[in-house]
Wavefront OBJ file of the C-alpha trace (Angstrom):
o trace
v 148.389 75.490 122.697
v 148.486 71.834 123.503
v 150.435 69.080 121.728
v 150.219 65.693 122.199
v 153.237 63.378 121.812
v 154.116 60.048 121.121
v 156.647 57.336 119.909
v 157.138 53.693 119.419
v 153.630 52.512 118.110
v 155.042 49.444 116.437
v 152.266 48.421 114.462
v 149.812 49.114 116.916
v 147.091 51.655 115.205
v 144.729 51.382 118.696
v 146.873 53.007 121.217
v 147.706 56.358 119.474
v 144.051 56.338 117.700
v 142.571 56.371 121.579
v 145.093 59.318 122.536
v 143.995 61.072 119.344
v 140.422 60.845 120.655
v 141.142 61.757 124.163
v 142.667 64.962 123.410
v 140.471 66.606 120.717
v 141.832 70.441 121.556
v 144.932 69.210 121.028
v 146.843 71.387 118.105
v 149.591 69.282 116.564
v 150.605 65.651 117.486
v 154.020 64.552 116.835
v 155.095 60.971 116.313
v 158.430 60.333 117.066
v 159.068 57.014 114.879
v 158.799 53.457 114.533
v 155.023 53.375 113.635
v 155.130 54.892 109.904
v 152.149 52.450 109.144
v 150.384 54.011 112.268
v 151.072 57.590 111.082
v 149.942 57.057 107.689
v 146.549 55.076 108.953
v 146.395 58.168 111.418
v 146.402 60.930 108.847
v 143.824 59.007 106.640
v 141.572 58.566 109.800
v 141.953 61.948 111.219
v 142.574 63.842 107.799
v 141.438 67.131 110.113
v 144.422 66.495 112.633
v 147.691 67.712 112.002
v 150.245 64.631 112.612
v 154.135 65.327 112.197
v 156.117 62.299 112.096
v 159.874 61.500 112.116
v 161.403 57.906 111.220
v 162.436 55.809 113.854
v 165.248 52.807 113.720
v 162.245 50.278 112.591
v 161.242 52.297 110.204
v 162.614 50.470 107.302
v 162.008 51.661 103.618
v 160.450 55.331 105.324
v 161.815 57.952 103.599
v 160.387 60.178 106.301
v 163.319 62.610 107.887
v 164.928 61.599 111.101
v 164.150 64.762 112.914
v 162.473 68.063 112.883
v 161.648 71.323 113.631
v 158.271 72.920 114.038
v 157.205 76.685 115.850
v 153.861 76.566 117.889
v 153.265 80.061 119.808
v 157.086 81.467 118.856
v 158.580 78.575 120.850
v 160.436 75.964 118.809
v 159.964 72.193 119.286
v 162.958 69.920 118.142
v 161.897 66.328 117.328
v 163.659 62.995 116.556
v 163.306 59.274 117.194
v 166.435 59.458 118.745
v 168.556 56.455 117.574
v 170.799 58.539 115.707
v 171.807 60.720 118.965
v 172.521 57.613 120.669
v 169.940 58.404 123.405
v 169.495 55.181 125.288
v 173.328 55.885 126.719
v 173.661 60.015 127.128
v 171.350 63.008 125.632
v 174.247 65.464 125.151
v 174.300 65.197 121.559
v 170.464 65.829 121.187
v 170.858 68.712 123.460
v 173.331 70.280 121.870
v 171.191 69.684 118.274
v 168.298 71.071 119.592
v 170.348 73.998 121.272
v 172.382 74.781 117.981
v 168.507 75.023 116.086
v 167.608 77.660 118.624
v 164.797 75.071 120.343
v 162.964 75.612 123.068
v 161.843 71.865 123.870
v 163.369 68.531 122.420
v 161.581 65.417 121.782
v 162.851 61.835 121.423
v 161.879 58.276 121.924
v 163.573 55.313 121.564
v 164.046 54.308 124.883
v 160.717 53.253 125.444
v 160.884 54.785 128.817
v 158.698 57.994 129.683
v 160.831 61.353 131.022
v 160.313 64.984 131.151
v 163.289 67.261 132.471
v 164.684 70.958 132.433
v 168.156 71.268 131.736
v 170.119 74.159 130.229
v 167.394 76.284 129.296
v 165.791 73.262 126.945
v 162.788 71.214 128.230
v 163.264 67.457 127.517
v 160.239 65.352 126.830
v 160.045 61.385 126.283
v 156.737 59.956 126.232
v 157.978 56.536 126.299
v 156.250 53.919 124.589
v 152.244 54.166 123.211
v 152.303 50.326 122.599
v 155.292 48.363 123.463
v 156.694 50.002 126.946
v 159.738 48.916 128.920
v 158.629 48.004 132.819
v 156.278 51.318 132.882
v 152.492 51.217 131.602
v 151.999 52.845 127.874
v 152.459 56.182 128.008
v 152.365 59.626 125.956
v 153.574 62.976 126.481
v 152.090 66.398 126.834
v 153.451 69.875 125.930
v 151.389 72.686 127.037
v 152.632 76.247 125.825
v 150.971 79.373 127.541
v 151.922 82.681 127.991
v 152.989 81.842 131.418
v 155.566 79.370 130.160
v 155.946 75.693 129.045
v 154.891 72.663 130.731
v 156.067 69.169 129.306
v 154.914 66.236 131.194
v 153.805 62.377 130.449
v 150.805 60.505 130.933
v 149.573 57.019 131.046
v 147.377 55.403 128.389
v 143.989 54.286 130.094
v 143.534 51.288 127.766
l 1 2 3 4 5 6 7 8 9 10 11 12 13 14 15 16 17 18 19 20 21 22 23 24 25 26 27 28 29 30 31 32 33 34 35 36 37 38 39 40 41 42 43 44 45 46 47 48 49 50 51 52 53 54 55 56 57 58 59 60 61 62 63 64 65 66 67 68 69 70 71 72 73 74 75 76 77 78 79 80 81 82 83 84 85 86 87 88 89 90 91 92 93 94 95 96 97 98 99 100 101 102 103 104 105 106 107 108 109 110 111 112 113 114 115 116 117 118 119 120 121 122 123 124 125 126 127 128 129 130 131 132 133 134 135 136 137 138 139 140 141 142 143 144 145 146 147 148 149 150 151 152 153 154 155 156 157 158 159
């Protein structure tokens, strides 16, 4: 099962749309916030796709939740924008919350910097920013859940 993760689209519909079109076989798309308008437009443009969303710090007026938990192939994925966990400074609170929910994978955005790691039994994935990166090119995340295990990685958006 393939899951595509993006964050921080900040009024750019084109970039996440391009990622969706590049991964027609993906089972799920997670938008980690700062892009409520794009999420709404993507849901309308791709009604056959499952696209989940959490609110970011720039999604003013949105009543979306700030975190979510989804089960895929018996694996739990915790996802949040990250601002409520102060991820620009440290990841301890985020890791603790994900572990308390029994998550196998924790996805977060907010920093605009991609990273993937494995620590204390938890895969971490920050897809970076799909539209407004900091120093790095625009990027997104990929989660592959297979019988043999989990692979999390980031990919550069080719414009």
